[in-house]
N, C-alpha and C positions, 0 to 999 in steps of 0.2 A: 317300247316296253322294256327292252334290255337296259337302256340308259336309266329308266326309272328305278329298276331293281338295283342296279349298281349304286345309284344315288341313295336309295333308302338303306341299303346295307352299309354304306359309308357313314351315314348319319347315325345309325345304330351303333357302329363300332366306335365312333367318336364319343357318343353319349356314354357307352359302357366304359371307355377309358377314363373319361372325366369323372364318372361316378365312382370308379374304383381307385382313383389316384389318392395317395395319402394326403391328408390335410396338412397345410403348412403350419408354422408357428402361429400362436395367437397374435392378434393385432397389438402393436405396441412393443413387441419383443425386440430387444436389442442384442441379447446374448442367449445362447443355447449351450448348455453343458450336458454332455452325454457320458454315461458310465453304466456299470452293471452291478448286479448283486445276486445273492442266493437266498432262497427261502425253502424251508421244509415245514409244511403245514399239513397235518393229516387229521381226519375225523374217523373215530372208531365206529363200529356198528351201533353203539349206544348213543351216538350223537355228540360225544366229547371230542373237541378239537384240541390238539396239542401242537406245540411249536418245538422244533429241534434246532432250527437255524433261522436267522432273519437278518435284514439289512436296514439300518437306520440312515436316513438322508436328512441332513440339516443344512438349511440355506441361511447364511448370515448376512444381515444388512448392517454394514459398518458405517454407513453415512450418518453423521451426527445430527442431521436435521430433516432429511427427506425420507419418505416412505418408499418402498420398492415392491412392485408387483412381482409375484412368483407363482408359477403353475408347474405341474408335473404330469407327464404321460409315462405309462409303463407298458412294455411290450414283452411278449413271450419269446421263446427261442426261434419261433418261425416268423417273427416280426409282426404278429397280430397284436393290436392294441388291447390291453387288459381293461382299461377304463374307457367309458364312452366319450367323455369330454375331459379336457385338462382339469386336474384337481388342484385345489388350494392346499396350502400347507397349514400345519396346526400350531396353535399357541396353547400349550398345556392341555390339549385334547379338543379344543374348539377351533374351527377354521377362522383365520383372521378375516375381519370384515372386508369385503370387496377384494379378497386375495392380496391385500397390501400388508407387507411386513413393515411395521413402524421403524423409524430411525433407531439405530443402535439396538436392534432386537434380532430374533431369529425365528424361523418357522421350521417345523420338522414333520416327518411322517415315516412309516416303515413299510416295506413291501408287504408284510403280513397284514397290514391294515388296508391295503389297496386290493390285493389278490383275494378274491372271495371264494376260491375253490381249493381243493386239495392239490398238492403238488406231485409231480411225477419225475423220476429220473429219465435219462435219455432213452431208455428201453421201454418206458411206459409203466414201470412199476412204481408204487408209492415210494417217495424219497425226495431228495433235494432237487430243486429246479432253478435254472439260471434265468434271470430277467434282465432286460436293459431298461434304462429310463432316460428321459430328456427333461431337463429343467429349463424353463423359459423365464427370463427376467428382463428388467428394463433400466437398470442404473447406467450411469455414464461410464463406469469402469466395471470389469467383470467381477461378479460377486464371488465370495468364498463359499464353497460347498464342501461339507464334511460327510464322508461316507464311512460307516462302521459296520463291518460284517461280523456277526456273532454266531458262535456255536454254543448251544446251551449244554449244561452238564447232564441233562436228561430231559426227555419230553415233559413239558409242563402245560398246565391248562390255563394259565393266566393270559389275559388278552395281550396281543402283540404290542400295542401302544403303551401298556404298563410294564410288560416283561422286559422290554429293551432297555429300561432305565434301572433294572435291578441286577447289579453286577454280581451279587451272590449266586445267581443262577448261571453265570458264564463259565464255560469250560475254557474257551479261548476266544480271542477276537483280534481283528486287525482294523486299522483305520487309515484313511488317506484324506488329503485336502486337495480339492480341485479348484481351478479358477483363480481368482484374484490376480494380482500382478505377477506373482512368482509361483503359482500353484501348478500342479500337474493335471493331466486329463485333457480332454478335447473341449475347447471353448471356441464357439463360432460366433462371429459378429454378423448380425443380419445385414 
């Protein structure tokens, strides 16, 4: 009886560990780029959502002839995944078919478009929140990923995917380039 109980408990522990283990990169991933960004997104009692800060993520496919698969996962400060499945990147507001960025093109998305809730500062009050993200791609060389973090001149009601391209609303911004053959950031080959 004691051996059966130990065996059953061992099976339950293994199943619990396997079920809670983070999923690996999607199949076909050759490169994974990780970085972080900030978002401040708040909804007032009247239901109006405003943005005060956001992060734009752009993945460039510089290959002259081949398409490139690209997906993104976003995580909160505790490491919890914000999106249920890896998301595709956008082409002017629509997701590229089959998550493939065509040759000599780019895909983009903002944290404000992915995070569907209000943000909170480290003490739990409404404010800016830090998120991390992973971009999975499959080209033969590491892709170039541009990240632009923006603070707006004041809270605005425009949708994040539209607002991030309107520089007249920027108070300040910074940008970096990750990956590529000479870029900064963490680039992992699978």
